[in-house]
MILONU-766044 format. One record per residue: residue in one letter; x, y, z of N, C-alpha, C, O in turn. Coordinates in steps of 0.1 Angstrom, whole numbers, plus 5000, padded with zeros to 4 digits. Layout:
# residues N
NODE  aa  n_px  n_py  n_pz  ca_px  ca_py  ca_pz  c_px  c_py  c_pz  o_px  o_py  o_pz
NODE   a     X     Y     Z      X      Y      Z     X     Y     Z     X     Y     Z
...
# end
This chain:
# residues 77
NODE  aa  n_px  n_py  n_pz  ca_px  ca_py  ca_pz  c_px  c_py  c_pz  o_px  o_py  o_pz
NODE   l  0667  5920  3106   0663   5921   3092  0655  5933  3089  0648  5939  3098
NODE   s  0657  5938  3077   0649   5949   3072  0634  5945  3071  0631  5933  3071
NODE   k  0626  5955  3070   0611   5953   3069  0609  5944  3056  0601  5935  3057
NODE   e  0615  5947  3045   0613   5940   3033  0618  5925  3034  0611  5916  3029
NODE   k  0629  5923  3040   0634   5910   3042  0626  5902  3051  0623  5890  3049
NODE   s  0621  5908  3061   0611   5901   3071  0599  5897  3063  0593  5886  3065
NODE   q  0593  5906  3055   0582   5903   3047  0584  5891  3037  0576  5883  3035
NODE   l  0596  5891  3031   0600   5881   3022  0601  5867  3029  0595  5857  3025
NODE   v  0607  5867  3041   0608   5855   3049  0594  5849  3052  0591  5838  3051
NODE   q  0586  5858  3057   0572   5854   3061  0564  5849  3049  0558  5838  3050
NODE   a  0565  5856  3038   0557   5851   3026  0563  5838  3021  0555  5829  3018
NODE   f  0576  5837  3021   0582   5824   3016  0578  5812  3025  0575  5802  3020
NODE   n  0579  5815  3038   0576   5804   3048  0562  5800  3047  0558  5788  3048
NODE   e  0553  5809  3045   0538   5806   3044  0536  5799  3031  0528  5789  3031
NODE   a  0543  5803  3020   0541   5796   3008  0546  5782  3009  0540  5772  3003
NODE   l  0557  5780  3016   0563   5766   3017  0554  5757  3025  0552  5745  3022
NODE   d  0547  5763  3035   0537   5755   3043  0526  5751  3034  0521  5739  3034
NODE   l  0521  5760  3026   0510   5757   3017  0514  5747  3006  0506  5738  3002
NODE   y  0527  5748  3001   0532   5738   2992  0532  5724  2998  0528  5715  2991
NODE   h  0537  5723  3010   0537   5710   3016  0523  5704  3019  0521  5692  3020
NODE   d  0514  5713  3020   0499   5709   3022  0493  5707  3009  0481  5704  3008
NODE   q  0500  5708  2998   0495   5706   2984  0484  5715  2980  0475  5712  2973
NODE   e  0485  5728  2985   0476   5739   2982  0483  5747  2971  0488  5758  2973
NODE   w  0484  5741  2959   0492   5747   2948  0489  5761  2944  0498  5769  2943
NODE   t  0476  5764  2943   0472   5778   2939  0476  5788  2949  0481  5799  2946
NODE   k  0473  5785  2962   0476   5794   2973  0491  5795  2975  0496  5806  2977
NODE   a  0498  5784  2974   0512   5784   2975  0519  5793  2964  0528  5801  2967
NODE   k  0514  5791  2952   0520   5799   2941  0518  5814  2943  0527  5822  2941
NODE   k  0506  5817  2948   0503   5832   2950  0513  5837  2960  0518  5848  2958
NODE   r  0516  5830  2971   0525   5835   2981  0540  5835  2976  0548  5844  2979
NODE   f  0543  5825  2968   0557   5825   2962  0558  5837  2952  0569  5842  2951
NODE   v  0548  5840  2945   0548   5852   2936  0551  5864  2944  0559  5873  2941
NODE   e  0544  5865  2956   0546   5877   2965  0560  5877  2970  0566  5888  2971
NODE   a  0565  5865  2974   0579   5865   2979  0589  5869  2968  0598  5876  2970
NODE   n  0586  5864  2956   0595   5867   2944  0596  5882  2942  0607  5887  2938
NODE   e  0585  5889  2944   0585   5903   2942  0594  5910  2952  0599  5922  2950
NODE   l  0596  5904  2963   0605   5910   2974  0619  5905  2973  0628  5910  2980
NODE   e  0622  5895  2964   0636   5890   2962  0645  5900  2956  0641  5908  2948
NODE   e  0657  5901  2961   0667   5910   2955  0672  5904  2942  0673  5891  2941
NODE   e  0675  5912  2933   0680   5908   2920  0695  5908  2921  0701  5918  2926
NODE   f  0701  5897  2916   0716   5896   2916  0720  5894  2902  0714  5886  2895
NODE   p  0731  5901  2897   0736   5899   2883  0740  5884  2881  0745  5878  2890
NODE   h  0737  5879  2870   0741   5866   2865  0734  5855  2873  0738  5843  2872
NODE   r  0724  5858  2881   0716   5847   2888  0703  5846  2881  0694  5855  2882
NODE   p  0701  5836  2873   0688   5835   2865  0676  5831  2873  0665  5832  2868
NODE   t  0677  5827  2885   0665   5823   2893  0667  5825  2908  0678  5829  2912
NODE   n  0657  5822  2915   0658   5823   2930  0649  5813  2935  0641  5806  2928
NODE   p  0649  5810  2948   0640   5800   2954  0625  5801  2950  0619  5791  2948
NODE   s  0620  5813  2951   0606   5815   2948  0603  5811  2934  0592  5805  2932
NODE   t  0611  5815  2924   0608   5811   2910  0608  5796  2908  0601  5790  2900
NODE   v  0617  5789  2915   0618   5775   2914  0605  5769  2919  0599  5760  2913
NODE   y  0600  5773  2931   0588   5768   2936  0575  5772  2928  0566  5764  2928
NODE   i  0576  5783  2922   0564   5787   2913  0563  5777  2902  0552  5772  2899
NODE   d  0574  5773  2896   0574   5763   2885  0569  5750  2890  0561  5743  2883
NODE   r  0573  5746  2902   0569   5733   2908  0554  5733  2911  0548  5723  2909
NODE   c  0549  5744  2916   0534   5745   2918  0527  5743  2905  0517  5736  2905
NODE   d  0531  5749  2895   0525   5748   2882  0525  5733  2877  0515  5727  2873
NODE   h  0537  5726  2879   0538   5712   2876  0528  5704  2884  0521  5695  2878
NODE   f  0528  5706  2897   0520   5697   2906  0505  5700  2904  0497  5691  2907
NODE   k  0501  5712  2899   0487   5714   2896  0483  5705  2885  0471  5701  2885
NODE   l  0492  5703  2875   0488   5694   2864  0490  5679  2867  0483  5671  2862
NODE   e  0501  5676  2875   0504   5663   2879  0506  5662  2894  0517  5661  2898
NODE   p  0495  5661  2901   0496   5661   2916  0504  5648  2921  0503  5637  2915
NODE   p  0511  5650  2932   0518   5638   2938  0508  5630  2946  0496  5635  2948
NODE   d  0512  5619  2951   0504   5611   2959  0500  5618  2972  0507  5628  2976
NODE   k  0489  5614  2978   0485   5621   2991  0495  5619  3002  0496  5628  3011
NODE   d  0503  5609  3002   0513   5607   3012  0527  5612  3008  0537  5608  3014
NODE   w  0527  5621  2998   0539   5628   2994  0547  5634  3005  0541  5640  3014
NODE   d  0560  5633  3005   0568   5638   3016  0575  5651  3013  0583  5656  3021
NODE   g  0571  5658  3002   0576   5671   2999  0589  5671  2991  0594  5682  2988
NODE   v  0594  5659  2988   0606   5659   2980  0604  5660  2965  0595  5654  2960
NODE   w  0612  5668  2959   0611   5670   2944  0622  5661  2938  0633  5662  2942
NODE   t  0617  5652  2929   0626   5642   2923  0630  5648  2909  0621  5649  2901
NODE   m  0643  5650  2907   0647   5654   2894  0646  5643  2884  0650  5632  2886
NODE   t  0640  5646  2872   0639   5636   2862  0647  5639  2849  0649  5631  2841
NODE   t  0653  5651  2849   0662   5655   2838  0673  5663  2843  0673  5668  2854
NODE   k  0684  5663  2835   0696   5670   2840  0697  5683  2833  0706  5691  2835
# end
């Protein structure tokens, strides 16, 4: 992997660990850092980091139960 891709993978994995630990603010910060390293692709409106950034914002306002298993349940189509 290139240096940039290695940094992206590290930032994203750390963010995901924080996300599963329900550390929403810290996770969002790392997802933002990962997002800055994401490659832009034409006609792709989002990437994994932006999806998790939105989820962190949601869970900060509406936290899941303490025994949450990390699964995101879709409520709209």
